[in-house]
N, CA, C, O and the ligand as a Tripos MOL2 file, in Angstrom:
@<TRIPOS>MOLECULE
protein
  249   247    63     0     0
PROTEIN
NO_CHARGES

@<TRIPOS>ATOM
      1 N        -123.6050   96.7240  118.7820 N.3       1 MET1
      2 CA       -123.3100   95.9640  117.4370 C.3       1 MET1
      3 C        -124.6250   94.7870  117.1860 C.2       1 MET1
      4 O        -124.8650   93.9340  118.0410 O.2       1 MET1
      5 N        -125.1560   94.8570  116.3140 N.am      2 SER2
      6 CA       -126.2440   93.7320  116.1460 C.3       2 SER2
      7 C        -125.5550   92.6290  115.2240 C.2       2 SER2
      8 O        -124.3310   92.5940  115.0990 O.2       2 SER2
      9 N        -126.3450   91.7970  114.6300 N.am      3 THR3
     10 CA       -125.7770   90.5860  114.0930 C.3       3 THR3
     11 C        -124.9840   90.9480  112.8410 C.2       3 THR3
     12 O        -125.3980   91.7490  112.0030 O.2       3 THR3
     13 N        -123.8180   90.3080  112.7660 N.am      4 ASP4
     14 CA       -122.8930   90.6030  111.7230 C.3       4 ASP4
     15 C        -123.3230   89.5260  110.4540 C.2       4 ASP4
     16 O        -123.1280   88.3110  110.4640 O.2       4 ASP4
     17 N        -123.8020   90.1250  109.6370 N.am      5 GLU5
     18 CA       -124.4990   89.3830  108.3330 C.3       5 GLU5
     19 C        -123.3550   89.2840  107.3910 C.2       5 GLU5
     20 O        -123.3460   88.4520  106.4840 O.2       5 GLU5
     21 N        -122.3290   90.1800  107.6120 N.am      6 ASN6
     22 CA       -121.2730   90.0430  106.6650 C.3       6 ASN6
     23 C        -119.9190   89.0610  107.2150 C.2       6 ASN6
     24 O        -118.7540   89.0940  106.8160 O.2       6 ASN6
     25 N        -120.4390   88.3390  108.0950 N.am      7 LYS7
     26 CA       -119.5830   87.6080  108.7790 C.3       7 LYS7
     27 C        -118.7900   86.2910  107.7770 C.2       7 LYS7
     28 O        -117.6880   85.7720  107.9540 O.2       7 LYS7
     29 N        -119.6660   86.0570  106.8650 N.am      8 GLN8
     30 CA       -119.3370   84.7750  106.1330 C.3       8 GLN8
     31 C        -118.2800   85.4620  104.9390 C.2       8 GLN8
     32 O        -118.5940   86.3980  104.2030 O.2       8 GLN8
     33 N        -117.1300   84.8460  104.9460 N.am      9 GLU9
     34 CA       -116.3110   85.5050  104.0010 C.3       9 GLU9
     35 C        -116.3070   84.4780  102.7830 C.2       9 GLU9
     36 O        -116.3670   83.2540  102.8990 O.2       9 GLU9
     37 N        -116.2320   85.1360  101.6980 N.am     10 THR10
     38 CA       -116.2410   84.4950  100.3770 C.3      10 THR10
     39 C        -114.6920   84.3040  100.0930 C.2      10 THR10
     40 O        -113.8940   85.2230   99.9100 O.2      10 THR10
     41 N        -114.4330   83.0640  100.0910 N.am     11 MET11
     42 CA       -113.0220   82.6620  100.0260 C.3      11 MET11
     43 C        -112.5890   82.8680   98.5050 C.2      11 MET11
     44 O        -112.2360   81.9140   97.8120 O.2      11 MET11
     45 N        -112.6380   84.1060   98.0600 N.am     12 GLY12
     46 CA       -112.0790   84.4270   96.6670 C.3      12 GLY12
     47 C        -113.1790   83.8270   95.7580 C.2      12 GLY12
     48 O        -112.9400   83.8780   94.5510 O.2      12 GLY12
     49 N        -114.2580   83.3090   96.1190 N.am     13 GLN13
     50 CA       -114.9650   82.2470   95.1140 C.3      13 GLN13
     51 C        -116.2950   83.0710   94.7430 C.2      13 GLN13
     52 O        -117.1200   83.5100   95.5450 O.2      13 GLN13
     53 N        -116.3140   83.1760   93.3670 N.am     14 GLU14
     54 CA       -117.7100   84.2790   93.1530 C.3      14 GLU14
     55 C        -118.5440   82.9830   92.4640 C.2      14 GLU14
     56 O        -118.1900   81.8140   92.3110 O.2      14 GLU14
     57 N        -119.7470   83.6460   92.1270 N.am     15 GLY15
     58 CA       -120.6640   82.6210   91.5740 C.3      15 GLY15
     59 C        -120.1650   82.4700   90.1550 C.2      15 GLY15
     60 O        -119.0190   82.8040   89.8540 O.2      15 GLY15
     61 N        -121.1100   81.9150   89.1910 N.am     16 PRO16
     62 CA       -120.9110   81.6670   87.9550 C.3      16 PRO16
     63 C        -120.8290   83.0040   87.0630 C.2      16 PRO16
     64 O        -121.3740   84.0450   87.4290 O.2      16 PRO16
     65 N        -120.2300   82.9120   86.0730 N.am     17 VAL17
     66 CA       -119.6800   83.9940   85.4240 C.3      17 VAL17
     67 C        -120.4350   83.9430   84.0210 C.2      17 VAL17
     68 O        -120.6060   82.8520   83.4780 O.2      17 VAL17
     69 N        -120.8500   85.0280   83.4830 N.am     18 TYR18
     70 CA       -121.9380   84.8230   82.4320 C.3      18 TYR18
     71 C        -121.2290   85.7990   81.3410 C.2      18 TYR18
     72 O        -120.6990   86.8670   81.6480 O.2      18 TYR18
     73 N        -121.2970   85.2860   80.0550 N.am     19 GLU19
     74 CA       -120.6400   86.2440   79.0440 C.3      19 GLU19
     75 C        -121.5210   86.4040   78.0040 C.2      19 GLU19
     76 O        -122.1000   85.5250   77.3660 O.2      19 GLU19
     77 N        -121.5830   87.7690   77.8660 N.am     20 CYS20
     78 CA       -122.4950   88.2680   76.8240 C.3      20 CYS20
     79 C        -122.0140   87.7990   75.4530 C.2      20 CYS20
     80 O        -120.8460   87.7920   75.0630 O.2      20 CYS20
     81 N        -123.2080   87.3690   74.7180 N.am     21 VAL21
     82 CA       -122.9460   86.6620   73.2960 C.3      21 VAL21
     83 C        -122.7120   87.6870   72.3420 C.2      21 VAL21
     84 O        -122.3530   87.4260   71.1940 O.2      21 VAL21
     85 N        -122.9200   88.9760   72.8080 N.am     22 ARG22
     86 CA       -122.9300   89.8120   71.6840 C.3      22 ARG22
     87 C        -121.4320   90.5740   71.7590 C.2      22 ARG22
     88 O        -120.6810   90.6610   70.7880 O.2      22 ARG22
     89 N        -121.1820   91.0320   72.9040 N.am     23 CYS23
     90 CA       -119.8640   91.9020   73.1490 C.3      23 CYS23
     91 C        -118.9570   91.1800   73.7990 C.2      23 CYS23
     92 O        -117.8000   91.5740   73.9440 O.2      23 CYS23
     93 N        -119.4380   89.9490   74.2950 N.am     24 ALA24
     94 CA       -118.2050   88.8340   74.7150 C.3      24 ALA24
     95 C        -117.8280   89.4620   76.1410 C.2      24 ALA24
     96 O        -116.8720   88.9380   76.7140 O.2      24 ALA24
     97 N        -118.3790   90.3660   76.6770 N.am     25 ARG25
     98 CA       -118.0220   90.7580   78.0890 C.3      25 ARG25
     99 C        -118.4190   89.8250   79.0790 C.2      25 ARG25
    100 O        -119.5000   89.2360   79.0710 O.2      25 ARG25
    101 N        -117.5030   89.6940   79.9560 N.am     26 ARG26
    102 CA       -117.9690   88.7560   81.0930 C.3      26 ARG26
    103 C        -118.4010   89.5080   82.4800 C.2      26 ARG26
    104 O        -117.7310   90.2930   83.1510 O.2      26 ARG26
    105 N        -119.4640   89.1210   82.6580 N.am     27 VAL27
    106 CA       -120.0730   89.7040   83.8760 C.3      27 VAL27
    107 C        -120.2470   88.9180   85.0140 C.2      27 VAL27
    108 O        -120.7610   87.8430   84.7050 O.2      27 VAL27
    109 N        -120.0380   89.0170   86.1240 N.am     28 SER28
    110 CA       -120.0640   88.1120   87.3460 C.3      28 SER28
    111 C        -121.7400   88.0120   87.6440 C.2      28 SER28
    112 O        -122.5290   88.8970   87.3140 O.2      28 SER28
    113 N        -122.0430   86.9950   88.2010 N.am     29 HIS29
    114 CA       -123.4630   86.7630   88.3450 C.3      29 HIS29
    115 C        -124.0900   87.6110   89.3920 C.2      29 HIS29
    116 O        -125.3020   87.8280   89.3730 O.2      29 HIS29
    117 N        -123.3380   88.0760   90.2650 N.am     30 SER30
    118 CA       -123.7150   89.0160   91.3380 C.3      30 SER30
    119 C        -123.7280   90.4290   90.8270 C.2      30 SER30
    120 O        -124.4070   91.3090   91.3560 O.2      30 SER30
    121 N        -122.9820   90.6110   89.8170 N.am     31 ASP31
    122 CA       -123.1830   91.8660   89.1460 C.3      31 ASP31
    123 C        -124.2630   91.8900   88.3400 C.2      31 ASP31
    124 O        -125.0040   92.8720   88.2920 O.2      31 ASP31
    125 N        -124.4690   90.7090   87.5670 N.am     32 LEU32
    126 CA       -125.8710   90.8510   86.6190 C.3      32 LEU32
    127 C        -127.1220   90.8350   87.5770 C.2      32 LEU32
    128 O        -128.1840   91.3050   87.1690 O.2      32 LEU32
    129 N        -127.0350   90.3980   88.6140 N.am     33 GLN33
    130 CA       -128.3910   90.4280   89.4020 C.3      33 GLN33
    131 C        -128.7950   91.7320   89.8380 C.2      33 GLN33
    132 O        -129.9070   91.9690   90.3080 O.2      33 GLN33
    133 N        -127.7090   92.7330   89.6480 N.am     34 ARG34
    134 CA       -128.0860   94.1240   90.0550 C.3      34 ARG34
    135 C        -128.9050   94.8310   88.6620 C.2      34 ARG34
    136 O        -129.6600   95.7960   88.7760 O.2      34 ARG34
    137 N        -128.6240   94.2110   87.4620 N.am     35 TYR35
    138 CA       -129.5160   94.7400   86.4100 C.3      35 TYR35
    139 C        -130.6260   94.2500   86.1930 C.2      35 TYR35
    140 O        -130.7740   93.0340   86.3090 O.2      35 TYR35
    141 N        -131.5540   94.9800   85.8690 N.am     36 ILE36
    142 CA       -132.9170   94.4050   85.3540 C.3      36 ILE36
    143 C        -132.8990   93.4430   84.1910 C.2      36 ILE36
    144 O        -132.3830   93.6670   83.0960 O.2      36 ILE36
    145 N        -133.5430   92.3180   84.5730 N.am     37 SER37
    146 CA       -133.6400   91.3500   83.4310 C.3      37 SER37
    147 C        -132.5240   90.9250   82.7060 C.2      37 SER37
    148 O        -132.4990   90.5750   81.5270 O.2      37 SER37
    149 N        -131.5250   90.9880   83.5720 N.am     38 PHE38
    150 CA       -130.2030   90.4720   82.8630 C.3      38 PHE38
    151 C        -129.6590   91.0370   81.6340 C.2      38 PHE38
    152 O        -129.2650   90.3450   80.6950 O.2      38 PHE38
    153 N        -129.6460   92.4000   81.6630 N.am     39 ARG39
    154 CA       -129.1430   92.9550   80.5190 C.3      39 ARG39
    155 C        -127.7380   93.1690   80.5300 C.2      39 ARG39
    156 O        -127.3170   93.6310   81.5910 O.2      39 ARG39
    157 N        -126.9290   92.9680   79.6730 N.am     40 CYS40
    158 CA       -125.8020   93.3920   79.4850 C.3      40 CYS40
    159 C        -125.4720   94.7260   79.8880 C.2      40 CYS40
    160 O        -125.9550   95.6340   79.2120 O.2      40 CYS40
    161 N        -124.7220   95.0260   80.8850 N.am     41 PRO41
    162 CA       -124.3980   96.5990   81.1860 C.3      41 PRO41
    163 C        -123.5320   97.4550   80.1790 C.2      41 PRO41
    164 O        -123.2630   98.6520   80.2720 O.2      41 PRO41
    165 N        -123.1760   96.6030   79.2390 N.am     42 TYR42
    166 CA       -122.1960   97.3510   78.2240 C.3      42 TYR42
    167 C        -123.0980   97.3480   76.8600 C.2      42 TYR42
    168 O        -123.2450   98.4270   76.2860 O.2      42 TYR42
    169 N        -123.5680   96.4390   76.4440 N.am     43 CYS43
    170 CA       -124.3530   96.7890   74.9870 C.3      43 CYS43
    171 C        -125.8600   96.4840   75.4090 C.2      43 CYS43
    172 O        -126.6920   96.7890   74.5550 O.2      43 CYS43
    173 N        -126.3180   95.9560   76.5360 N.am     44 GLY44
    174 CA       -127.7260   96.0670   76.6450 C.3      44 GLY44
    175 C        -128.4630   94.6820   76.1500 C.2      44 GLY44
    176 O        -129.6570   94.4570   76.3460 O.2      44 GLY44
    177 N        -127.7210   93.9530   75.5990 N.am     45 TYR45
    178 CA       -128.0520   92.4790   75.0220 C.3      45 TYR45
    179 C        -128.4730   91.6840   76.0560 C.2      45 TYR45
    180 O        -127.9430   91.8100   77.1600 O.2      45 TYR45
    181 N        -129.4830   90.7610   75.8380 N.am     46 ARG46
    182 CA       -129.9020   89.9290   76.9460 C.3      46 ARG46
    183 C        -129.6640   88.3980   77.0970 C.2      46 ARG46
    184 O        -130.1440   87.6160   77.9180 O.2      46 ARG46
    185 N        -128.7770   88.1850   76.0600 N.am     47 ILE47
    186 CA       -128.5400   86.7510   75.9290 C.3      47 ILE47
    187 C        -127.1760   86.5770   76.5990 C.2      47 ILE47
    188 O        -126.1460   87.1630   76.2680 O.2      47 ILE47
    189 N        -127.3050   85.7410   77.5290 N.am     48 PHE48
    190 CA       -125.7570   85.3400   78.0370 C.3      48 PHE48
    191 C        -125.4330   83.8910   77.9880 C.2      48 PHE48
    192 O        -126.3170   83.0700   78.2350 O.2      48 PHE48
    193 N        -124.3440   83.5590   77.7160 N.am     49 ARG49
    194 CA       -124.0380   82.1540   78.0300 C.3      49 ARG49
    195 C        -123.1090   82.0020   79.2350 C.2      49 ARG49
    196 O        -122.1900   82.7860   79.4730 O.2      49 ARG49
    197 N        -123.3990   80.9990   79.9310 N.am     50 LYS50
    198 CA       -122.8090   80.7220   81.2940 C.3      50 LYS50
    199 C        -121.4330   80.1320   81.1230 C.2      50 LYS50
    200 O        -121.2350   79.0580   80.5550 O.2      50 LYS50
    201 N        -120.4140   80.9560   81.6880 N.am     51 VAL51
    202 CA       -119.2600   80.1740   81.5860 C.3      51 VAL51
    203 C        -118.5660   80.0390   83.0220 C.2      51 VAL51
    204 O        -118.8790   80.6760   84.0280 O.2      51 VAL51
    205 N        -117.8380   79.3460   82.9390 N.am     52 ARG52
    206 CA       -117.2570   78.8950   84.3800 C.3      52 ARG52
    207 C        -116.4460   80.0550   84.8120 C.2      52 ARG52
    208 O        -115.8090   80.7770   84.0450 O.2      52 ARG52
    209 N        -116.5200   80.1850   86.1520 N.am     53 ALA53
    210 CA       -115.5960   81.0970   86.7660 C.3      53 ALA53
    211 C        -114.2300   80.8790   86.4840 C.2      53 ALA53
    212 O        -113.7820   79.7340   86.5430 O.2      53 ALA53
    213 N        -113.5000   81.8590   86.1770 N.am     54 PRO54
    214 CA       -111.8580   81.5960   86.0460 C.3      54 PRO54
    215 C        -111.2860   80.7810   87.0360 C.2      54 PRO54
    216 O        -111.0960   81.0420   88.2240 O.2      54 PRO54
    217 N        -111.0060   79.6480   86.3320 N.am     55 VAL55
    218 CA       -110.4280   78.8970   87.3080 C.3      55 VAL55
    219 C        -108.8930   78.5730   87.1010 C.2      55 VAL55
    220 O        -108.4450   78.3660   85.9730 O.2      55 VAL55
    221 N        -108.1910   78.5410   88.1150 N.am     56 VAL56
    222 CA       -106.6920   78.5270   87.8810 C.3      56 VAL56
    223 C        -106.2830   76.9900   87.4350 C.2      56 VAL56
    224 O        -106.3320   76.0570   88.2360 O.2      56 VAL56
    225 N        -105.9520   76.8680   86.3240 N.am     57 LYS57
    226 CA       -105.6390   75.8040   85.9100 C.3      57 LYS57
    227 C        -104.1850   75.3010   86.2130 C.2      57 LYS57
    228 O        -103.1560   75.9160   85.9330 O.2      57 LYS57
    229 N        -104.2720   74.0300   86.8570 N.am     58 ARG58
    230 CA       -102.9120   73.5280   87.2530 C.3      58 ARG58
    231 C        -102.4450   72.6880   86.1080 C.2      58 ARG58
    232 O        -103.0730   71.7160   85.6870 O.2      58 ARG58
    233 N        -101.3170   73.1120   85.6320 N.am     59 VAL59
    234 CA       -100.7010   72.0780   84.5970 C.3      59 VAL59
    235 C         -99.4150   71.6530   85.5400 C.2      59 VAL59
    236 O         -98.7740   72.2980   86.3690 O.2      59 VAL59
    237 N         -99.3150   70.3880   85.0980 N.am     60 LYS60
    238 CA        -98.2610   69.7590   85.8280 C.3      60 LYS60
    239 C         -96.9210   70.1230   85.3330 C.2      60 LYS60
    240 O         -96.5030   69.6960   84.2570 O.2      60 LYS60
    241 N         -96.2440   70.9020   86.0950 N.am     61 ALA61
    242 CA        -94.9530   71.3430   85.9200 C.3      61 ALA61
    243 C         -93.9230   70.3770   86.0310 C.2      61 ALA61
    244 O         -93.6040   70.1530   87.1990 O.2      61 ALA61
    245 N         -93.3140   69.7460   85.1810 N.am     62 ARG62
    246 CA        -92.0650   68.8210   85.1030 C.3      62 ARG62
    247 C         -90.9270   69.3350   85.1280 C.2      62 ARG62
    248 O         -89.9260   68.6210   85.0680 O.2      62 ARG62
    249 ZN       -123.0610   92.8100   75.8370 Zn       63 ZN63
@<TRIPOS>BOND
     1     1     2 1
     2     2     3 1
     3     3     4 2
     4     3     5 am
     5     5     6 1
     6     6     7 1
     7     7     8 2
     8     7     9 am
     9     9    10 1
    10    10    11 1
    11    11    12 2
    12    11    13 am
    13    13    14 1
    14    14    15 1
    15    15    16 2
    16    15    17 am
    17    17    18 1
    18    18    19 1
    19    19    20 2
    20    19    21 am
    21    21    22 1
    22    22    23 1
    23    23    24 2
    24    23    25 am
    25    25    26 1
    26    26    27 1
    27    27    28 2
    28    27    29 am
    29    29    30 1
    30    30    31 1
    31    31    32 2
    32    31    33 am
    33    33    34 1
    34    34    35 1
    35    35    36 2
    36    35    37 am
    37    37    38 1
    38    38    39 1
    39    39    40 2
    40    39    41 am
    41    41    42 1
    42    42    43 1
    43    43    44 2
    44    43    45 am
    45    45    46 1
    46    46    47 1
    47    47    48 2
    48    47    49 am
    49    49    50 1
    50    50    51 1
    51    51    52 2
    52    51    53 am
    53    53    54 1
    54    54    55 1
    55    55    56 2
    56    55    57 am
    57    57    58 1
    58    58    59 1
    59    59    60 2
    60    59    61 am
    61    61    62 1
    62    62    63 1
    63    63    64 2
    64    63    65 am
    65    65    66 1
    66    66    67 1
    67    67    68 2
    68    67    69 am
    69    69    70 1
    70    70    71 1
    71    71    72 2
    72    71    73 am
    73    73    74 1
    74    74    75 1
    75    75    76 2
    76    75    77 am
    77    77    78 1
    78    78    79 1
    79    79    80 2
    80    79    81 am
    81    81    82 1
    82    82    83 1
    83    83    84 2
    84    83    85 am
    85    85    86 1
    86    86    87 1
    87    87    88 2
    88    87    89 am
    89    89    90 1
    90    90    91 1
    91    91    92 2
    92    91    93 am
    93    93    94 1
    94    94    95 1
    95    95    96 2
    96    95    97 am
    97    97    98 1
    98    98    99 1
    99    99   100 2
   100    99   101 am
   101   101   102 1
   102   102   103 1
   103   103   104 2
   104   103   105 am
   105   105   106 1
   106   106   107 1
   107   107   108 2
   108   107   109 am
   109   109   110 1
   110   110   111 1
   111   111   112 2
   112   111   113 am
   113   113   114 1
   114   114   115 1
   115   115   116 2
   116   115   117 am
   117   117   118 1
   118   118   119 1
   119   119   120 2
   120   119   121 am
   121   121   122 1
   122   122   123 1
   123   123   124 2
   124   123   125 am
   125   125   126 1
   126   126   127 1
   127   127   128 2
   128   127   129 am
   129   129   130 1
   130   130   131 1
   131   131   132 2
   132   131   133 am
   133   133   134 1
   134   134   135 1
   135   135   136 2
   136   135   137 am
   137   137   138 1
   138   138   139 1
   139   139   140 2
   140   139   141 am
   141   141   142 1
   142   142   143 1
   143   143   144 2
   144   143   145 am
   145   145   146 1
   146   146   147 1
   147   147   148 2
   148   147   149 am
   149   149   150 1
   150   150   151 1
   151   151   152 2
   152   151   153 am
   153   153   154 1
   154   154   155 1
   155   155   156 2
   156   155   157 am
   157   157   158 1
   158   158   159 1
   159   159   160 2
   160   159   161 am
   161   161   162 1
   162   162   163 1
   163   163   164 2
   164   163   165 am
   165   165   166 1
   166   166   167 1
   167   167   168 2
   168   167   169 am
   169   169   170 1
   170   170   171 1
   171   171   172 2
   172   171   173 am
   173   173   174 1
   174   174   175 1
   175   175   176 2
   176   175   177 am
   177   177   178 1
   178   178   179 1
   179   179   180 2
   180   179   181 am
   181   181   182 1
   182   182   183 1
   183   183   184 2
   184   183   185 am
   185   185   186 1
   186   186   187 1
   187   187   188 2
   188   187   189 am
   189   189   190 1
   190   190   191 1
   191   191   192 2
   192   191   193 am
   193   193   194 1
   194   194   195 1
   195   195   196 2
   196   195   197 am
   197   197   198 1
   198   198   199 1
   199   199   200 2
   200   199   201 am
   201   201   202 1
   202   202   203 1
   203   203   204 2
   204   203   205 am
   205   205   206 1
   206   206   207 1
   207   207   208 2
   208   207   209 am
   209   209   210 1
   210   210   211 1
   211   211   212 2
   212   211   213 am
   213   213   214 1
   214   214   215 1
   215   215   216 2
   216   215   217 am
   217   217   218 1
   218   218   219 1
   219   219   220 2
   220   219   221 am
   221   221   222 1
   222   222   223 1
   223   223   224 2
   224   223   225 am
   225   225   226 1
   226   226   227 1
   227   227   228 2
   228   227   229 am
   229   229   230 1
   230   230   231 1
   231   231   232 2
   232   231   233 am
   233   233   234 1
   234   234   235 1
   235   235   236 2
   236   235   237 am
   237   237   238 1
   238   238   239 1
   239   239   240 2
   240   239   241 am
   241   241   242 1
   242   242   243 1
   243   243   244 2
   244   243   245 am
   245   245   246 1
   246   246   247 1
   247   247   248 2
@<TRIPOS>SUBSTRUCTURE
     1 MET1         2 RESIDUE 1 A MET
     2 SER2         6 RESIDUE 1 A SER
     3 THR3        10 RESIDUE 1 A THR
     4 ASP4        14 RESIDUE 1 A ASP
     5 GLU5        18 RESIDUE 1 A GLU
     6 ASN6        22 RESIDUE 1 A ASN
     7 LYS7        26 RESIDUE 1 A LYS
     8 GLN8        30 RESIDUE 1 A GLN
     9 GLU9        34 RESIDUE 1 A GLU
    10 THR10       38 RESIDUE 1 A THR
    11 MET11       42 RESIDUE 1 A MET
    12 GLY12       46 RESIDUE 1 A GLY
    13 GLN13       50 RESIDUE 1 A GLN
    14 GLU14       54 RESIDUE 1 A GLU
    15 GLY15       58 RESIDUE 1 A GLY
    16 PRO16       62 RESIDUE 1 A PRO
    17 VAL17       66 RESIDUE 1 A VAL
    18 TYR18       70 RESIDUE 1 A TYR
    19 GLU19       74 RESIDUE 1 A GLU
    20 CYS20       78 RESIDUE 1 A CYS
    21 VAL21       82 RESIDUE 1 A VAL
    22 ARG22       86 RESIDUE 1 A ARG
    23 CYS23       90 RESIDUE 1 A CYS
    24 ALA24       94 RESIDUE 1 A ALA
    25 ARG25       98 RESIDUE 1 A ARG
    26 ARG26      102 RESIDUE 1 A ARG
    27 VAL27      106 RESIDUE 1 A VAL
    28 SER28      110 RESIDUE 1 A SER
    29 HIS29      114 RESIDUE 1 A HIS
    30 SER30      118 RESIDUE 1 A SER
    31 ASP31      122 RESIDUE 1 A ASP
    32 LEU32      126 RESIDUE 1 A LEU
    33 GLN33      130 RESIDUE 1 A GLN
    34 ARG34      134 RESIDUE 1 A ARG
    35 TYR35      138 RESIDUE 1 A TYR
    36 ILE36      142 RESIDUE 1 A ILE
    37 SER37      146 RESIDUE 1 A SER
    38 PHE38      150 RESIDUE 1 A PHE
    39 ARG39      154 RESIDUE 1 A ARG
    40 CYS40      158 RESIDUE 1 A CYS
    41 PRO41      162 RESIDUE 1 A PRO
    42 TYR42      166 RESIDUE 1 A TYR
    43 CYS43      170 RESIDUE 1 A CYS
    44 GLY44      174 RESIDUE 1 A GLY
    45 TYR45      178 RESIDUE 1 A TYR
    46 ARG46      182 RESIDUE 1 A ARG
    47 ILE47      186 RESIDUE 1 A ILE
    48 PHE48      190 RESIDUE 1 A PHE
    49 ARG49      194 RESIDUE 1 A ARG
    50 LYS50      198 RESIDUE 1 A LYS
    51 VAL51      202 RESIDUE 1 A VAL
    52 ARG52      206 RESIDUE 1 A ARG
    53 ALA53      210 RESIDUE 1 A ALA
    54 PRO54      214 RESIDUE 1 A PRO
    55 VAL55      218 RESIDUE 1 A VAL
    56 VAL56      222 RESIDUE 1 A VAL
    57 LYS57      226 RESIDUE 1 A LYS
    58 ARG58      230 RESIDUE 1 A ARG
    59 VAL59      234 RESIDUE 1 A VAL
    60 LYS60      238 RESIDUE 1 A LYS
    61 ALA61      242 RESIDUE 1 A ALA
    62 ARG62      246 RESIDUE 1 A ARG
    63 ZN63       249 GROUP 0 **** ****
């Protein structure tokens, strides 16, 4: 066995999420990087807006 490069575990945290401004689909950054020049895999649009990764909102439950 050589070096384990997959040793680092992502603790359920992914990079920023991008949302296509056309079809409003959300694509994770790692997913988007696989496509050439940041094209929407769904509609082919190239303009994205950066949205925050889904964060679990904690509401004070009283
Ligand atoms: Zn799209």
